[in-house]
C-alpha positions in Angstrom: -23.9 -0.9 -24.4 -23.3 -4.1 -26.4 -19.8 -2.7 -27.3 -18.8 -2.3 -23.6 -20.3 -5.7 -22.7 -18.2 -7.3 -25.4 -15.0 -5.7 -24.1 -15.9 -6.8 -20.6 -16.6 -10.5 -21.7 -13.3 -10.6 -23.7 -11.4 -9.2 -20.6 -13.2 -11.5 -18.3 -12.1 -14.5 -20.5 -8.5 -13.3 -20.2 -8.8 -12.9 -16.5 -10.2 -16.6 -16.2 -7.4 -17.8 -18.4 -4.7 -16.1 -16.3 -6.2 -17.4 -13.1 -6.3 -21.0 -14.3 -2.7 -20.7 -15.6 -1.6 -19.1 -12.3 -3.1 -21.8 -10.2 -1.7 -24.6 -12.5 1.9 -23.0 -12.0 1.5 -22.7 -8.2 1.3 -19.0 -8.2 -0.5 -17.1 -5.4 -1.4 -14.0 -7.7 -5.0 -13.8 -9.1 -6.8 -11.3 -11.3 -10.2 -9.9 -10.9 -13.0 -7.5 -12.1 -12.2 -3.9 -11.4 -13.6 -0.6 -12.6 -11.5 -0.9 -15.8 -12.7 -4.3 -16.9 -14.8 -2.9 -19.6 -12.1 -0.8 -21.2 -9.8 -1.9 -24.1 -6.1 -1.9 -23.4 -5.6 1.2 -25.5 -8.4 3.0 -23.9 -7.0 2.4 -20.4 -3.5 3.6 -21.4 -4.8 6.8 -23.0 -6.9 7.7 -20.0 -4.9 6.5 -17.1 -1.3 5.8 -17.8 1.4 8.4 -17.7 1.9 11.7 -15.8 0.2 14.7 -17.2 1.3 17.9 -15.7 -1.2 20.5 -14.9 -0.8 24.1 -16.2 -2.7 25.3 -13.0 -0.5 27.4 -10.6 -1.0 25.9 -7.1 -1.0 28.8 -4.7 -1.1 26.3 -1.8 2.4 25.0 -2.7 5.1 26.6 -0.7 8.8 27.0 -1.2 11.0 24.9 1.0 12.0 27.9 3.1 8.4 28.6 3.7 7.5 25.2 4.9 9.7 25.1 8.2 11.4 27.8 10.0 12.9 26.8 13.4 11.6 28.7 16.3 14.5 28.1 18.7 18.1 27.5 18.2 19.8 24.2 19.3 22.8 24.7 21.6 26.1 23.6 19.9 26.8 21.0 22.7 23.5 19.4 22.3 23.9 15.5 21.9 27.8 15.4 22.2 28.1 14.5 25.8 25.7 11.6 26.7 23.2 14.2 27.6 20.3 11.9 26.9 
């Protein structure tokens, strides 16, 4: 628990320093506490950054020709003569 608290305190100090710098330089952006504030940078990158493809076959995914099949045909003259 003390380890996480030390990381949190270190990150909070960085947040405060950034916010003071941003305000002094007329920037509108601010940083704040999030669910990730108690993580080290490398921990965050390892857990949350980057795409990790799944090996699970998704049976709910459909091929493009299975998603939409028109039920009616559109007349060739549609929209060509100010019909609207």
